[in-house]
N, C-alpha and C positions, 0 to 999 in steps of 0.2 A: 852655662848653667851649672849648678852644683852637681857633684857626683856621689854625695853621701847624704844621709838624712839630715835635714836642718829643720829648725822650727819655723813657725809662720812669719816671724820677723824677717827671716832670710828670703822667704817667698815674696813678701812685700818689697824688700829691697830689690829683688830681681824684676818685679813688675815696675817699680819706679825707674830702674835703669832703662828698661825698654821704653817706658813713657818718655824719658829724656831723649831717647833716640828719635822718637816721633817729632819732638819739638825742634830738633836741630835743623838749621837751614840747609836747603839743597839748591843747586844751581843748574841742574840739567835733568832731562827725562831719564837718562841712563842711571844717574846717581840716585834719583828717586826710586826707580824700579828696583835697583839693588838694595836700597835701604828697606823698602817695603817687603821685598822677598825675605830679607833677614829677619824682620819683625815677625812675619808669619811663621818662619821656621822656628824662631825662639819660642813663640807661644805654642806652636804645634808640638814642640818637644817637651813641654811641661809634663813632668811625671810626678804626681802628687805623692807617690811613695817616697820620693827624695826629701819631702818636706814634713813627713809624718803628720799630715793634716788630720788623720783620723784621731790621733792622740790629742790634737789641739783643735778639735772641731769647734770649740767656743769662739775661735778666731775667724771662722768661716765668713760670717756676715761682713766683717771689716775687710777681708780680702775680696769678697764679691763686689763691694762698693768700689774698691780701688780698681778692679778690673773693668767695672762699668764706666768709671770716669776715664780710664784709658781708652775705651771704645769711643767715648765722646770726644776726647782729645784728637784721636785719629780722624774722626769724621769732621771735626772743626777745621782741619787743615785742607780738606779735599777741595773746597771752593777756591782757595788761593792757588793751590797746585793746578787746578783745572784752568783758572783764568790765565795762568802763566804758560799754558800749553805743555805742562810737564807730565800729565797723566796719559801714558800710553795704554794700550789694551792690556799688556802684561801688568802694568802698574795698577790698573783698575782691578784686575783679577786678584792681585796681591792684597789690595785694600779689602776687598770682599772676603777673601780667605782669612785675613787677620780678624775681621769683625766676627766671622763665623767661629773661629777657634776660641776667641775670647768669650763668646756666648756659651760655647760648650764648657769652657772652664768654669764659668759662673754656675751653670747647671750642675756640674759635678759637685762643686762645693755646697750648693744648696741641697743636693741629695745626701751628702755626708751630714750636713747640719740636721736634717730631719731623720737621720738613721735609715735612709733608703726605704721609707714608707712608699707604698704604691697605692694608686687609686683602685679600690676594690670594685668588683662587679656590682653594679647598681648604685654605687656611691656617686654623689653629685660632685663634679669638679667645682673649684672655687669660681666665683664670678671674677672676671678679669679685673685687676687692680685692687683686689682684696686678697686676704689670706694671712695666716698667723706666722708664716715662716720667712719673713723678709722677702716675700714674693714680689713686691713692687720696689724697683730701684728708681729713684727720682733724680733727675739732673739737678745739680746744686743750684742752678739759676732759677729753677722753678720750685725749689723746696720751700715748705711752709708748714704751719701747724695744722692746717685743715686738710681734708681729704682732697684728692686730685680733682681740680676743677676743669671741666671741658669747655671748649669754645666752639662756636659755629665755624666750620671750615677745617677743624682738626681732622686729620686723616689717621684712621686706625689700620695698622698693618698687623695681621693675625695669622695664626697657624692652627688649623684643625687637627684632629687626631686620626683621620681616616687615611688609607693608603693613597687615595686619589689626591689628597692634600699634599702628601709627600711628593707625588709625581709632578704636580703643578710647580712645587718649589724647586724641583731638580731638572725640569725638562729642558732648560736653556743651557747655554754654553758655560755659565757661571753658576755654581751651586748657591742656593738660597735656603733659608729656614722658614720661609713664609709663603702662604698660599692664597691670601685674599686681602683686599683693602675695602674700606668703607669710609664714608664721610659723615661727620657729625653735623647735625642741624639742630639748633635750639630755637623753638618757636617763640612768638611774643609773650606767651604765658609762662615761658621758662621750661617747657617740657622738652626733654632731650630725645632726639630721634637719630637713627642711622639710615642713611640713604646709600643703597648698595645694589649691585647687580649679582644675582645668584643664578647658578646653573639651572636649578629646578623652577625658579619663579620669574626670572628676568629681573628688571629693575623694580625695586620695592622700597617702601618706607616702613621701618620697624622701630619699636621702642628700643632705645639704646640699651636699656637694662636687659632686654631679651637677648640682644646680640652678645653682650658681655658675659652672659650666663650660658651661652649655647655651646658647650663642649670644647672650649678653646684650650690650647696648651701653652701658648705664648702670645704676647701682643705688645705693640709699641704705639704710643701716641706721638704723632708728628704735628707741629704747629708752624704755619707759615708766618714769617716775620711781619708781613703786611696784614694787620688784623682786618682792615676794611676790605681788602681783596678777598680774604678768606671768607668773610661774612657774605659778600656778593656771590662767591662761588657756591657756597652752601645753599643760599636762597634760590639761585638760578636753578640748580639741579633738583632741589626739593620741589620747587613749583613745577618743573618740567615732568618729573616722575609722578607727582600727585595728579597732574592733568591727564597723564597717560593712563592712570588707573581709574579715572572717572568714567561715567556712563557714555560720555562723548569722546573719550580718548582712545588711542591705539596703544596697546601694551608694548613696552620696549622689551623684546626678548633678549636672551643671552646670546652673545656673539662668540661662537666657537672658533672662528677663524683666527682670532688674536691679531688681526690686522689693525694697525694704527691708521685711521683715516677719519674723514669728516662725516661719515654716515652715522647718524644718531638713531636710526631705526632699531638697531641692535647694539648692545653695549656689553663688554666684559668688565670685570670689576675695576681694573685700573684705568681702562678707557673712560669709564664714567668720571673718575677723578680728574683725569687729564682734560676732558671736555668741560667740566665745571670751571676749572681754573683758566682754561683757554678763553671761554666765553666771558668770564668775569674780567679778564684783562684785555678784552677786545683783540685777542690773538697774539698778544705780546709775550705771554708766558706759556711755554710749551714744555711738557714733561714727556719722556724722561730725559735727563741730561746724559745718562749712561744706559742706553737701551740694552735689553737682552737679545742675543743672537741665537737663532735656531739653526745650528750648523751640523746637526748629526748626519752621519753617513746613512744610517738606517732610519727611514722615515715611517716604518710600519706603524708605530703607536701614534705619532702625530697625525698621520693620514687617517687613521681609523677614527680619531676623535674630531676631525674636521679642521685641524690647524692649516692655515694657508700662508702664514707670515714667515718671512725669513729673519725679521727683526721686529721686536715687540716691546711693549711696556709691561713687563712682568711685575707682580706685586712686590717682589724683593728689591726692585729698582728704586723704591722709595728710600731705601737706606742711604743712597748717595744723592738725594735731592737737597742741594746745599742751601736753598732758600727756606728750607724747613728746619726747625730745631727739634731735637728729641726732647720731649717733656718727661716721659717716664717709660720704663720697660717692665713688663710683668711676665712671669712664668710660674706654672704650677709644678713644683719640684717632684710631685708624685707621678707625673707623666713625662717629664723631660727625658728620662732614660729611654722610654719607648720612642719618643720623637727622634732622638739621636740614632737609635738603631734603625728606625724607618728610613731616615735620611741615607744611611749607608747601604741599606738593602736596595733602595731605589737607585743610588749611584751605580751599584754593581749591575742591576738589571739593565739599565740603559747602556752601561759600558759593554756588557755581554752582547747586547743587541748590535751595538756599533762595531765592536772588535771581533766578535765570534759568530756573527750572522745568525743570531737567534731571531725568530719571528713568532708572533702569536698564531695559534691554530685553534679554531673553534671546535667545540664538541656539540653533541645534540643538546646537552643541558644548557650550554651557553647560547645556542640558537633559540631555545625556548625563552630564556631571559630576555634576549634582545628583541624578540618578536612580540612577547606578551606584555611587557611593560607593566602598566597599571593592573592588568588582569592577573598578575602573578599572585594576587591574594587567593585565587582559586586553585593554585597549584600546591605542590608538596611543601613541607616545612623547609626542605633543603633549598628549593628554588626561591621561596620567600626570603630566606636568610641571605641568599646571594643578591637578590635585587635590592634589598635594604642596604647592602654594603656598597651599592653603586651610588644611588641618590635616593632621598626620601620619596620623591616622585619623579617620573620621567617627563621632562618638558616636551611640548608639542614639536619643537624644532630640534630635538636631540635625535641624531640618526641611530638606526639600528646598530651600525658598526661601532658607534661611540659607546652605547650601552654595553655591547659585548666586550669592547676593549677594556673598559674600566672594571667590569666584572672579572675578566681574565687576569688583569693586573692584581686585583685584590686577592684572588684565589691563588695566585703564584707567590705573592709576597707574604701572605699571612702565615703559612706553615714555617717559612724561613724565619720570620720575626719571632714566632713562638719558641723555636729552638734557641735563638739568640737570647731571648728574654730569660729562659731557664738557665743558660750558661752564665748570664750576668747575675742572676739571683744567687747562684752558687758562689760566684766570685765575691760578691759583696758580703755574703755570710762568712766567707773564709778570711777576707782581707780588709773589709770595710771600704773597699774602693771598687768602682765598676771596671769593666773592660776598657783598656786603652783602645782608641780608634784603630790603631795598627793591628791589634789583636782581632777586632771585629772584621776588618777587611781581609785579614789572612784566613779567618774562618769561612768567610763567604767564598773565597777562592777555592777552599777545600770542598765546599758545597758544589760548586760548578764542576770540579774535577770528579767528584763522586757521582753526580747525577748525569754527567755526560751530555748526550744530545737532547735530553728531555728534562726541562726544569719547569715544573708546574705546567702552564699552558704555553710555555715557550718551547719551540722546536728549532734545532740547528739545521740549516739547509746548506 
């Protein structure tokens, strides 16, 4: 990579060079792992100060599209590599790492493009796949003059803006940037619906427009290559959930265990998608191809929220489902900085729990939250604020310990995020660029050193 400032054409040249390395043939798993690790390192070392992107911000959309198409190229090779038995666990991790840092690079360029505007308090986020700032990046094979068309069976991979969304994205052995999936169903009248499993409501059917407008920070549309299979999957799951919501049905509650099995009484979001495609294919098509493993040494947080699985279908695993194409990816550049900081805060909290033996410890206030649940409306404003940060409403099968754990996670992460946000704002004012991830992680380690045995609701034992 260059060592002095260059213009955007040099950055595009470097992206093209890395893209060519993706397309070069490989003959062994070891060669592929080394190549992928090198690609991840190359993108992770991108420092936009070298390219003077602030002075050339008008070139940002062109570079963003080039990075997005590099993501697509990398993903397009995964099916072939996997079929040839070349994707080891290390190789898979490098693929996911490369996709993640490519997305961060696009986010930063988008933030530069809009002059680091931030979503103001009370301001509505954009509806997903809309926005005036090149928010939607469309795969060339699906590009056209009209707005993005959805199809029955499309899978939406999304990220919310709450800390529990960041926790879901980072709880596994491989970091993700997504926390939820939903299925698109288009009824015979052409009305668009989302079929999904929500923590607070279980399996539901909601207007797609509502889901796309509901506080998202990023989203991807995936489309299965077999349109008939996708249509059957969407219809099967829509009809099953609709019947469960009828006067004669039994509600499908949220499955906190994250276990992949054939029990359809309770479903988590990606298990709903898996089951739809499994039933539509009569058991021939099973997701995920690359499952997430839950291999943490410290199980304090997963135990508290009810996780029982050692291997699961996490929302982010959709990224490597090679029978699906990426149609388009969307992000709101007014909130991507916070999402990036949230990711790194959550990385460090889980790392500290694993490596330094931090555990959550409840207080009287947390006990009130976990016990009172819906009755929190009768409590103080402080208690109401905390319960609203957990879930909009507490489902009947959410344990007291899960409510407490998510509340403690939020209250631990939020003050750290606020400090990082202020540092980032000062940096962008001074330089026009956000903090490099290396700087964020170094700052977080200083936080741990300064706070010692007590970090929010975490206590070292």
